[in-house]
N, C-alpha and C positions, 0 to 999 in steps of 0.2 A: 504494500500500500504506500502511496506517495503522500506528501504533505497535503493537508487540506482534505484528506479522505478520497482523493482521486485514485481510482484503480488503474494500475498499469496494464497494458496489453502487450503480448509477445509480438515483436516485429522481427521477422527474418529478412535480412538484407543480403541478397546474393550479388556479389561483385564478380563480374566476368572479365575476360580478356586480360588476365594477369599473365605477364610474359615470363616471369621468373619466380623462383622459390626464395628469393632474398627478402629478409625482413618480415614485416607484417603489413597487412592491409588494415588501415585505420578508417573507421566510419564515424561520422557525426550526424545526428538527426537534429534539425534546427527549426526554430520558429522564424517568422518573417524578420523579426528584429535581430536575430543572431546569425542568419544565413550568411555564409562566406566569411564569417568571423571565427575567432578561436573560442568564443564564448557560447557555442552551441550547448544546449542542455544535456544531451544524451550522447555518450561515446562508447565505442566498443572496438575490438580488433580481433583479427584472426591471423594465424601463421600463413604467410604467402605460399601459395602453391601454383604452379603453372595451370592456367585454365580458369577456375573460379574458387571463391571462398564464400562461405556463409557466416555472417556475423549476426548473432541474436542479441537483441536489446529488449528491455522492458521500458515502454514508452506510454504515456497516457494517450487515450484516443484523441484524435483531433487532426488538424491539417498541418503537415510538416514537409520539409524538404531534406533530403539526405545528400551528403557529400562524402567522397572517399578518395583515398590516395594510397599508393604503395610506398611505405616508408622502408625503402631498401636498406638504408644504413641504420635503421632504428634510432634516429635522432629526435623523433617526435615532431617533425615539421617538414613541410614541402621544400625540397631543394630546388633552386632556380638557377638558370643560366644568366649571363650578363645582360640579356634583354628582359629579364624578369619572367621568362616562360618556365613552367615547371620542367624539371629534368626527369621526373618520375610520372607514372601513369596516374591520372586523376579522372574522376567521373562524378556524375550527379544523377539523382533519381529521375526517372522518365527518360534517361539518356538525353537530358536537356542539352541542346546544342550550344556551342561556343560561337558567339558572333562578335568579333572584335573585343572579346573579354568574356568573363564568366556569365553563365545564364542568370536569369532573374529567378526570384523565389517562385513566381507564378509558373514559370516553365518547368520547374523541378517539383512543384507541390504534389503531394499525394494525401489521401485521406486514410487514416488508420481507424478502423472500427473497434468497438469495445471488445470484440472477440479476437482481435489481433489480425495479423496479415503478413504478407510476403511481397517484397518488391525485388526487382532485378534490374541492374544496369551494368554497363561496361566501363572499364577504364579506357581513357584515350591518351595517346602519347603525341608529343609535339616533335 
């Protein structure tokens, strides 16, 4: 049970297109206010394996957006090149597209029902 008596629901996040078994795949589930920030409310991770990884989190029902990246060096952050582009695979729920920058919350938003759910998206590489 979460603060305020809100029941959590099981959310399975399947992250695909993982190119290597290095490090961990880190997943964050975010509200509109925290999307694309380090302050997302719900975090989880799974050992990277080529192909796909499932990360399970307990999240209150509602509208959320998920973001994930492969932390190949296990340093806890996205590494970037001199242009600021990620050097690791990153992805967003709904396979939300990148258009001259990261997607909007609306493009990545999904609804989690009280009974839980499962979402799937792929990492992309620059």
